[in-house]
C-alpha positions as CSV (number, residue, x, y, z in Angstrom):
1,M,13.8,18.4,39.3
2,N,16.2,20.4,37.2
3,E,15.7,20.7,33.5
4,S,19.1,18.3,33.1
5,S,17.1,15.4,34.7
6,R,14.0,15.4,33.1
7,R,13.0,12.4,31.1
8,L,9.9,11.8,28.5
9,R,8.6,8.0,28.2
10,V,7.3,8.0,24.6
11,A,5.0,4.9,23.4
12,M,4.8,4.3,19.7
13,A,1.9,2.9,18.9
14,Q,1.6,1.0,15.4
15,I,-2.1,-0.2,14.9
16,N,-3.7,-1.5,11.8
17,F,-7.0,0.6,11.9
18,R,-9.9,0.4,9.2
19,V,-11.2,3.2,7.5
20,G,-14.5,4.4,9.1
21,D,-14.9,1.9,11.4
22,I,-14.3,4.7,14.4
23,E,-15.6,2.7,17.4
24,K,-13.0,-0.1,16.8
25,N,-10.1,2.3,15.7
26,S,-11.0,4.5,19.1
27,E,-11.0,1.1,21.2
28,Q,-7.8,0.1,20.0
29,I,-6.3,3.3,21.0
30,L,-8.1,3.1,24.8
31,E,-6.0,-0.2,24.8
32,A,-3.0,0.9,23.7
33,M,-3.2,3.6,26.1
34,D,-3.5,1.4,28.8
35,R,-0.8,-0.5,27.9
36,A,1.4,2.7,27.7
37,R,0.2,3.8,31.3
38,E,0.9,0.5,32.6
39,D,4.5,0.6,30.9
40,G,4.7,4.3,32.6
41,A,4.9,6.0,29.3
42,D,4.2,10.0,29.5
43,L,2.9,10.4,26.2
44,A,1.5,7.9,23.6
45,V,1.6,8.7,20.0
46,F,-0.6,7.3,17.2
47,S,-0.6,7.7,13.5
48,E,-2.4,10.2,11.0
49,L,-5.9,10.3,10.8
50,A,-5.8,7.4,13.4
51,L,-9.3,7.7,14.3
52,M,-10.9,8.1,10.8
53,G,-8.4,5.9,9.0
54,Y,-6.5,7.1,6.2
55,P,-7.5,7.7,3.2
56,P,-11.2,8.5,4.0
57,R,-12.0,10.1,0.9
58,D,-15.6,11.4,0.2
59,M,-16.4,9.8,3.5
60,V,-15.6,12.7,5.5
61,D,-18.3,14.8,3.5
62,R,-20.7,12.9,5.6
63,R,-21.6,14.7,9.1
64,S,-22.7,11.6,10.8
65,V,-19.3,10.3,10.5
66,L,-17.4,13.2,11.8
67,Q,-19.9,13.4,14.7
68,R,-19.1,9.8,15.5
69,Q,-15.2,10.9,15.3
70,D,-15.9,13.8,17.6
71,R,-17.5,11.7,20.3
72,A,-14.7,9.0,20.2
73,L,-12.3,11.9,20.3
74,E,-13.7,13.4,23.7
75,E,-13.8,9.8,24.9
76,I,-9.9,9.5,24.4
77,A,-9.3,12.8,25.9
78,A,-11.4,11.8,28.9
79,A,-8.9,8.9,29.5
80,T,-6.0,10.7,29.5
81,D,-4.9,12.6,33.0
82,D,-1.6,14.3,34.4
83,A,0.5,11.6,33.6
84,L,-0.2,10.2,30.1
85,A,-0.9,12.6,27.1
86,V,-1.5,11.2,23.6
87,V,-1.0,12.7,20.2
88,V,-3.4,11.4,17.9
89,G,-4.8,12.2,14.3
90,F,-8.5,12.9,13.4
91,V,-10.3,14.9,10.5
92,D,-10.9,18.5,12.8
93,Q,-13.7,20.9,11.6
94,N,-12.2,24.2,10.5
95,D,-14.4,27.4,11.0
96,E,-11.9,29.7,9.7
97,N,-12.4,28.8,5.8
98,K,-15.9,27.9,4.7
99,G,-14.6,26.7,1.5
100,H,-12.6,24.3,3.1
101,R,-14.2,23.2,6.5
102,L,-12.0,20.1,7.1
103,V,-8.4,20.1,8.7
104,N,-6.1,16.9,8.7
105,A,-5.0,17.6,12.2
106,A,-3.6,15.9,15.2
107,A,-5.1,16.3,18.5
108,F,-2.9,16.8,21.7
109,C,-4.9,15.3,24.7
110,A,-3.9,15.8,28.6
111,N,-5.4,16.4,31.7
112,G,-8.7,15.1,30.5
113,E,-9.2,17.3,27.6
114,V,-8.4,18.1,23.9
115,E,-5.5,20.8,24.6
116,R,-4.2,21.7,21.3
117,R,-5.5,20.8,17.6
118,I,-2.7,21.1,15.3
119,S,-2.8,21.4,11.8
120,K,-1.0,19.3,8.7
121,Q,0.5,22.6,6.9
122,L,1.5,20.6,3.4
123,L,-1.2,18.8,1.7
124,P,-0.2,16.7,-0.9
125,T,-1.9,16.2,-4.3
126,Y,0.6,14.3,-6.3
127,D,0.4,10.8,-7.2
128,V,-2.4,9.1,-4.9
129,F,-3.0,12.1,-2.9
130,D,-5.7,14.2,-3.0
131,E,-5.8,16.0,0.3
132,R,-6.8,19.6,-0.9
133,R,-10.1,18.4,-2.1
134,Y,-11.4,17.7,1.4
135,F,-8.5,19.6,3.7
136,H,-7.6,23.5,4.6
137,A,-3.8,23.8,6.1
138,R,-5.0,26.2,9.3
139,S,-2.6,28.0,10.9
140,T,-1.5,26.4,14.5
141,D,1.2,26.3,16.7
142,G,2.5,22.5,17.0
143,V,4.7,22.8,19.9
144,V,3.4,21.7,23.4
145,C,5.1,21.4,26.8
146,W,4.6,18.1,28.6
147,K,6.5,17.1,31.2
148,G,8.6,20.1,31.1
149,V,9.9,19.3,27.4
150,K,8.8,21.1,24.4
151,V,7.4,18.9,21.7
152,G,7.2,19.9,18.2
153,I,4.3,17.7,16.3
154,S,4.0,17.6,12.5
155,I,1.9,15.5,10.4
156,C,3.4,13.5,7.5
157,E,3.9,15.5,4.5
158,D,5.1,18.1,6.9
159,A,8.6,16.1,7.1
160,W,8.6,16.2,3.2
161,A,9.1,19.6,2.2
162,R,12.9,19.6,1.1
163,V,12.1,16.3,-1.3
164,Q,8.7,16.9,-2.5
165,S,9.0,20.8,-3.7
166,R,9.5,19.7,-7.4
167,E,6.1,17.9,-7.2
168,M,4.9,21.2,-5.2
169,P,6.3,23.9,-5.6
170,D,4.4,25.9,-3.2
171,Y,6.3,24.1,-0.4
172,V,8.3,27.2,0.5
173,D,8.3,26.5,4.3
174,D,9.4,23.7,6.1
175,P,7.1,22.9,9.1
176,V,9.8,20.6,10.9
177,E,12.1,24.2,10.9
178,A,9.3,26.2,12.2
179,L,8.6,23.9,14.9
180,V,12.5,23.9,15.8
181,D,12.7,27.9,15.7
182,S,9.2,27.9,18.3
183,G,11.7,25.6,20.7
184,A,10.9,22.1,20.2
185,A,13.2,20.0,21.9
186,V,11.8,16.8,20.6
187,L,10.2,16.1,17.4
188,V,7.3,14.1,16.4
189,N,5.6,12.8,13.2
190,I,2.2,10.9,12.7
191,A,2.0,9.5,9.4
192,A,0.2,7.5,6.7
193,S,3.2,7.1,4.2
194,P,2.1,4.4,2.2
195,F,4.4,1.5,0.9
196,S,6.6,1.5,-2.2
197,L,9.7,-0.4,-3.1
198,N,12.5,0.9,-1.4
199,K,10.6,3.8,0.0
200,E,11.9,2.6,3.6
201,A,15.5,3.8,3.1
202,F,14.4,6.9,1.4
203,R,12.0,7.7,4.3
204,R,14.6,6.8,7.1
205,D,17.7,9.2,5.4
206,L,14.5,12.0,5.0
207,L,14.1,11.7,8.7
208,A,17.5,11.3,10.2
209,D,18.6,14.7,8.0
210,H,16.1,16.4,10.2
211,C,17.7,15.1,13.2
212,K,21.0,15.8,12.1
213,R,20.0,19.6,10.7
214,H,18.6,20.3,14.1
215,N,19.8,18.3,16.3
216,K,16.7,17.0,17.4
217,P,15.7,13.5,18.2
218,L,12.7,12.4,16.3
219,V,9.9,9.9,17.1
220,F,7.9,8.9,13.4
221,V,4.8,6.7,14.0
222,N,3.5,5.9,10.7
223,Q,0.0,3.5,9.4
224,I,0.1,-0.1,8.8
225,G,-2.3,-2.0,7.1
226,G,-3.8,-2.4,3.7
227,H,-6.7,0.3,2.5
228,D,-8.2,-0.6,-0.6
229,E,-5.4,-0.2,-3.1
230,L,-2.8,1.4,-0.8
231,I,-0.6,-0.4,1.5
232,F,1.0,0.9,4.7
233,D,4.3,-0.7,5.9
234,G,4.5,0.6,9.3
235,R,8.2,0.8,10.6
236,S,7.6,3.5,12.8
237,L,11.0,4.9,14.0
238,A,12.8,6.6,16.7
239,L,16.1,8.3,16.0
240,D,18.6,9.9,18.0
241,A,19.9,13.7,17.1
242,D,22.4,12.5,15.0
243,G,19.8,10.2,12.8
244,N,20.7,7.0,14.1
245,I,17.9,4.5,14.3
246,Q,17.4,3.7,18.1
247,A,14.2,1.7,17.5
248,R,12.3,0.7,14.6
249,L,9.0,-1.1,14.8
250,A,8.0,-4.1,12.5
251,G,7.1,-3.8,9.0
252,F,3.7,-4.7,7.7
253,E,2.2,-5.7,11.1
254,E,1.1,-4.0,14.2
255,D,3.7,-3.0,16.9
256,F,4.4,-1.2,20.2
257,Q,7.1,0.2,21.8
258,I,8.2,2.5,24.2
259,V,11.4,4.9,23.8
260,E,13.0,7.3,26.8
261,L,14.2,10.6,26.0
262,N,16.5,12.7,28.4
263,P,16.3,16.1,26.4
264,G,18.2,17.6,29.3
265,A,21.1,15.9,28.1
266,A,20.8,16.9,24.7
267,E,21.4,20.6,25.6
268,E,24.6,19.3,27.5
269,S,26.2,16.8,24.8
270,G,24.6,18.9,21.6
271,G,21.4,17.0,20.9
272,A,18.9,15.0,22.7
273,Q,19.5,11.4,22.9
274,F,17.2,8.3,23.4
275,E,18.2,6.5,26.5
276,E,16.5,3.2,26.5
277,R,14.3,0.8,24.3
278,T,11.4,-1.3,26.4
279,G,8.2,-3.1,25.8
280,S,9.3,-3.9,22.1
281,D,6.9,-6.5,20.3
282,S,9.7,-6.7,17.5
283,E,13.7,-6.8,17.4
284,I,15.5,-3.9,15.6
285,E,16.0,-4.6,12.0
286,I,18.7,-2.3,10.6
287,G,19.3,-4.3,7.3
288,D,16.9,-3.8,4.3
289,N,14.8,-7.0,3.0
290,T,15.4,-7.6,-0.7
291,R,13.0,-6.5,-3.4
292,A,11.1,-9.5,-3.5
293,E,10.8,-10.0,0.0
294,Q,9.4,-6.3,0.6
295,A,6.7,-6.7,-2.3
296,R,6.0,-10.3,-0.8
297,D,5.1,-8.9,2.2
298,A,3.1,-5.7,1.2
299,V,1.0,-8.0,-1.4
300,V,0.0,-10.4,1.2
301,L,-0.9,-7.9,3.6
302,G,-2.9,-6.2,0.8
303,I,-5.1,-9.2,0.2
304,R,-5.5,-9.9,3.9
305,D,-6.6,-6.6,4.7
306,Y,-8.9,-6.3,1.7
307,V,-10.4,-9.3,2.1
308,R,-10.8,-9.0,5.6
309,K,-11.8,-5.4,6.1
310,S,-14.6,-6.1,2.7
311,N,-16.4,-8.3,5.7
312,F,-15.4,-11.6,3.4
313,S,-13.0,-14.7,4.4
314,D,-12.7,-16.7,1.2
315,V,-11.5,-16.0,-2.0
316,I,-11.8,-17.9,-5.6
317,L,-9.2,-17.6,-8.5
318,G,-8.4,-19.3,-12.0
319,L,-5.6,-21.5,-12.0
320,S,-4.2,-21.8,-15.6
321,G,-0.9,-23.3,-14.8
322,G,1.0,-20.3,-15.7
323,I,3.2,-18.2,-13.6
324,D,0.5,-15.5,-12.8
325,S,-2.2,-17.6,-11.5
326,S,0.2,-19.7,-9.7
327,L,1.8,-16.9,-8.0
328,S,-1.6,-15.3,-7.0
329,A,-2.7,-18.4,-5.5
330,V,0.5,-18.6,-3.4
331,L,-0.2,-14.9,-2.2
332,A,-3.5,-15.5,-1.4
333,V,-2.9,-18.7,1.1
334,D,0.0,-17.0,2.6
335,A,-2.4,-14.1,3.4
336,L,-5.8,-15.8,4.4
337,G,-4.9,-19.5,4.7
338,A,-5.4,-22.7,2.4
339,E,-8.9,-23.3,3.7
340,H,-9.9,-19.7,2.8
341,V,-8.6,-20.4,-1.4
342,H,-10.3,-22.1,-4.0
343,G,-8.4,-22.6,-7.4
344,V,-10.5,-23.3,-10.5
345,A,-8.6,-24.7,-13.8
346,M,-10.8,-23.9,-16.8
347,P,-9.2,-25.8,-19.6
348,S,-10.0,-24.8,-23.3
349,R,-8.9,-27.0,-26.6
350,F,-5.8,-24.8,-26.4
351,S,-4.9,-25.7,-22.9
352,S,-1.7,-27.6,-22.8
353,S,-1.7,-31.0,-20.9
354,H,1.3,-29.6,-18.7
355,S,-0.8,-26.4,-17.9
356,R,-3.5,-28.8,-16.7
357,E,-1.0,-30.8,-14.6
358,D,0.7,-27.7,-13.3
359,A,-2.7,-26.2,-12.2
360,R,-3.6,-29.3,-10.4
361,R,0.1,-29.9,-8.8
362,L,-0.1,-26.6,-7.5
363,G,-3.5,-26.9,-6.0
364,N,-2.4,-30.2,-4.4
365,N,0.8,-28.6,-2.9
366,L,-1.0,-25.5,-1.4
367,G,-3.7,-27.7,0.0
368,I,-6.5,-25.6,-1.4
369,A,-9.7,-26.4,-2.9
370,F,-9.4,-27.4,-6.2
371,D,-11.9,-27.8,-9.3
372,E,-11.3,-28.1,-12.8
373,I,-14.6,-27.1,-15.2
374,A,-13.7,-27.2,-18.9
375,I,-14.9,-24.3,-21.2
376,E,-15.1,-26.3,-24.4
377,L,-18.9,-26.5,-24.9
378,P,-19.7,-23.1,-24.0
379,Y,-16.9,-22.2,-26.0
380,Q,-18.6,-24.3,-29.1
381,G,-21.6,-23.2,-28.5
382,M,-20.9,-19.2,-28.8
383,L,-18.8,-20.0,-31.9
384,E,-21.6,-21.6,-33.8
385,S,-23.9,-18.9,-32.5
386,L,-22.1,-16.0,-33.5
387,Q,-20.1,-17.4,-36.8
388,P,-23.2,-16.3,-38.9
389,H,-22.7,-12.8,-37.8
390,F,-19.1,-12.7,-38.1
391,E,-18.0,-11.0,-41.6
392,D,-14.4,-12.1,-41.3
393,P,-14.7,-16.0,-40.2
394,S,-11.0,-16.4,-39.9
395,F,-9.9,-17.2,-36.3
396,G,-8.3,-14.4,-34.5
397,V,-8.4,-12.2,-31.3
398,T,-12.2,-12.2,-31.1
399,E,-12.0,-15.8,-30.9
400,E,-9.0,-15.9,-28.2
401,N,-11.4,-13.7,-26.1
402,I,-14.5,-15.4,-26.1
403,Q,-12.3,-18.1,-24.2
404,A,-11.3,-15.4,-21.4
405,R,-14.8,-14.4,-20.9
406,I,-16.1,-17.5,-20.5
407,R,-13.7,-18.1,-17.5
408,G,-15.1,-14.6,-16.1
409,I,-18.5,-16.0,-16.0
410,Y,-17.5,-19.2,-14.4
411,L,-15.6,-17.2,-11.7
412,M,-18.5,-15.0,-11.2
413,A,-21.2,-17.7,-10.9
414,L,-19.1,-19.6,-8.5
415,S,-18.4,-16.3,-6.6
416,N,-22.3,-15.2,-6.3
417,K,-23.4,-18.8,-5.7
418,T,-20.3,-19.2,-2.8
419,G,-19.7,-15.7,-1.3
420,K,-16.1,-15.8,-2.4
421,L,-14.0,-12.8,-3.8
422,V,-12.6,-13.2,-7.3
423,L,-9.0,-12.3,-7.4
424,A,-7.9,-11.1,-10.9
425,C,-4.5,-12.8,-11.7
426,G,-3.0,-10.1,-14.5
427,N,0.3,-8.4,-14.0
428,K,1.5,-5.3,-14.3
429,S,3.4,-5.6,-17.4
430,E,0.1,-7.4,-19.2
431,L,-1.9,-4.4,-18.1
432,A,0.5,-1.9,-18.9
433,V,0.3,-2.9,-22.5
434,G,-3.5,-4.2,-22.6
435,Y,-2.2,-7.9,-23.1
436,T,-5.9,-8.5,-21.1
437,T,-9.5,-9.2,-21.6
438,L,-11.7,-6.7,-20.6
439,Y,-14.6,-9.4,-18.5
440,G,-12.2,-12.4,-18.6
441,D,-8.7,-12.3,-16.8
442,M,-9.5,-8.8,-15.9
443,C,-12.4,-9.8,-13.7
444,G,-12.4,-9.6,-10.1
445,A,-12.8,-7.8,-6.9
446,L,-8.7,-7.3,-6.5
447,A,-5.8,-7.4,-8.7
448,V,-3.4,-8.8,-6.2
449,I,-0.2,-8.6,-8.6
450,G,-1.3,-5.9,-10.9
451,D,1.7,-3.8,-9.8
452,L,4.1,-6.5,-10.1
453,P,6.3,-6.3,-13.5
454,K,6.4,-9.8,-14.9
455,M,10.1,-10.3,-13.9
456,L,9.5,-9.5,-10.3
457,V,6.7,-11.8,-10.4
458,Y,9.5,-14.6,-11.2
459,E,11.3,-13.1,-8.3
460,I,8.6,-13.8,-5.7
461,A,7.7,-17.0,-7.0
462,R,11.5,-18.2,-6.8
463,L,11.6,-16.9,-3.3
464,Y,8.5,-18.6,-2.1
465,N,10.2,-21.6,-3.5
466,E,13.4,-21.2,-2.3
467,E,11.6,-20.6,1.7
468,A,9.9,-23.6,1.2
469,G,12.9,-25.8,0.3
470,E,10.8,-27.5,-2.5
471,P,9.3,-26.4,-5.4
472,V,5.6,-25.3,-4.1
473,I,5.1,-23.5,-7.4
474,P,6.1,-26.3,-9.7
475,K,9.3,-25.9,-11.5
476,R,7.8,-26.4,-15.0
477,V,5.7,-23.0,-14.2
478,L,9.0,-21.0,-13.6
479,T,10.9,-22.0,-16.9
480,K,8.3,-22.8,-19.8
481,A,7.9,-19.6,-21.8
482,P,4.9,-17.6,-21.0
483,S,1.7,-18.3,-22.7
484,A,-2.0,-17.0,-22.7
485,E,-2.9,-20.3,-24.3
486,L,-5.9,-18.7,-26.0
487,R,-4.8,-20.3,-29.5
488,A,-2.3,-22.9,-31.1
489,D,1.4,-22.5,-29.7
490,Q,0.7,-19.2,-28.9
491,K,3.8,-17.5,-27.0
492,D,3.7,-14.1,-25.1
493,E,6.5,-13.0,-27.4
494,D,4.7,-13.4,-30.6
495,S,3.3,-9.9,-29.8
496,L,5.4,-8.5,-26.7
497,P,9.2,-8.1,-26.4
498,P,10.9,-10.2,-24.1
499,Y,9.7,-9.2,-20.6
500,E,12.9,-8.2,-19.6
501,V,12.9,-5.8,-22.1
502,L,9.4,-4.9,-21.8
503,D,9.6,-4.5,-18.0
504,S,12.8,-1.9,-18.6
505,I,11.1,0.1,-20.9
506,L,7.8,0.3,-18.9
507,D,9.7,1.4,-15.8
508,Q,11.4,4.1,-17.8
509,Y,8.4,5.4,-19.2
510,V,5.6,4.9,-16.7
511,V,7.8,5.2,-13.3
512,E,10.8,7.6,-14.5
513,H,8.4,9.5,-16.9
514,R,11.5,9.5,-19.6
515,T,10.1,10.4,-23.3
516,I,10.9,7.7,-26.1
517,E,14.1,9.4,-27.3
518,E,15.9,9.0,-23.8
519,I,14.7,5.6,-23.6
520,V,15.8,5.0,-27.1
521,E,19.5,6.7,-26.4
522,A,19.4,4.3,-23.6
523,G,19.9,1.3,-26.0
524,F,16.5,0.5,-26.9
525,D,15.1,-0.6,-30.8
526,E,13.1,3.0,-31.4
527,V,10.3,0.9,-33.3
528,V,9.7,-1.8,-29.9
529,V,9.9,1.4,-27.8
530,R,6.9,3.5,-29.9
531,D,5.0,0.0,-30.2
532,V,5.3,-0.4,-26.4
533,V,4.0,3.3,-25.5
534,A,1.3,3.3,-28.0
535,K,0.2,0.0,-26.6
536,I,0.2,1.9,-23.1
537,H,-2.1,4.6,-24.0
538,R,-4.3,2.6,-26.4
539,S,-5.0,-0.1,-23.5
540,E,-5.7,3.2,-21.2
541,F,-9.6,2.4,-21.5
542,K,-9.1,-1.5,-20.1
543,R,-7.4,0.1,-16.8
544,W,-10.3,2.3,-16.3
545,Q,-12.2,-1.0,-15.5
546,A,-9.6,-2.8,-13.7
547,P,-10.6,-3.8,-10.4
548,P,-8.5,-2.2,-7.8
549,I,-4.9,-2.9,-7.9
550,L,-2.5,-3.1,-4.8
551,K,0.2,-0.8,-4.9
552,V,3.8,-1.8,-4.5
553,T,5.9,0.4,-7.1
554,T,6.4,4.3,-7.0
555,K,3.8,4.4,-10.1
556,A,0.7,2.1,-10.2
557,F,-2.1,2.0,-12.7
558,G,-5.1,3.1,-10.7
559,V,-5.6,5.9,-8.2
560,G,-2.3,7.6,-8.9
561,W,-2.3,7.2,-12.9
562,R,-5.0,9.5,-14.1
563,Y,-5.0,9.7,-17.8
564,P,-7.9,10.9,-20.2
565,L,-9.4,8.0,-22.7
566,A,-10.2,10.0,-25.8
567,A,-7.2,11.9,-25.9
568,K,-3.9,12.1,-28.6
569,Y,-0.2,11.2,-27.2
């Protein structure tokens, strides 16, 4: 067979792995290999650290875990032959550097063995990443020859050298370019690239740029699933040498697809091309979803995987009749099913009749278990017990927060008794400025909308109602003024700027890292800006005690936000 007639059929396997569940992960890989073999694939490609799950964090410090993974890799390698090879991510042990003995690696397995161990060259430490804590970049040759085609293999960040050099100044080399210089005719990148709003388009353009600059096709296989705070959207890609999308796997769900390459034709026409697509579980979608749709799909996946991968089935949350708890309940039902969601209304003397009505109506609309348990008796008892010990007898934030903390006690008691996980319902805008109560509305195992700014909360709520064709979330919830209802006639705007203003200031300060002066120059009142920024840093101690927050934006409070507490700003 001459060079121009060679074909390489590549199976892209986008699988929802579970961190540390090496035996199950291996089983899923072997099943996908069987499918790839049945469909006539030459090469099956899996995501970054597929065997271990990403990110494994300090789990990699346990030798027993690494030994289990090594045995699983041997089993996978043994399942290859001279017809089907695989590329699979794993944690390799590095004997070259005793200080960093581990490597984020890709195994190229063929002919019944691991033929090449390829190291990730660029190890990110910005935002949510902390790879240099665990890994060392080992010098390896990432080009393998399979079925007469030279395949250049890289791992996630290796494809981001050109755009991340600002955050990582030591990114002086381009690993993808090095693969091309070594003769790669086809590029493969395995990744665990976390989701954030609008990242898909940026990532697609970045990968297309590699194709166009080097005149090579590229296969990108990304991780899918929720892993604690992080959500991985999948949306794996196959691009031709001109950067055009030839195949795109599903977003926020598992998928499998085969693409066929003809590198020989590439040499004749100036770039390898994809000949066909087969075995797809999803249709190609070139258009991007709206911001609300992306955020909704991400949070639903994050809830489902956090609950199920933590070996739970049911959740419980407080329903106040407000927008945040209403949306949290709808998202939970979307993720888990109505039979697995329990809503509890806990009215106090300050709860309005319409809030109680809206909470009950939402529960009925969703078909979830619903209870109303008043907090007035314990609230009155606590006030009477504490009043003699208060120097200031006037009603204030102390008396407000007691209500929220009683509700937290109720939810945790029901959780302990029933085994249901408590969901916290605070949004990003509230978490930013401390408009939350420790051990009260911050109580829970997961903050489901903790990275959704208030205005995005409304967008997603309206999206659900539009898709349902009826007000699943009662109309009044979307139109009434937001209120914590912890005192008479309370409104959020009593102590906060309008959420449209607050969200814009937060986006510029938290996400874009603009200075106070720059935000003021953009047209915002200086007194308001300084007050918001002061609230952000004054509330840091609360966020340290928050439950895990599902990450949706480019800068979420949580693992990617690491500010000191006892500090001066």
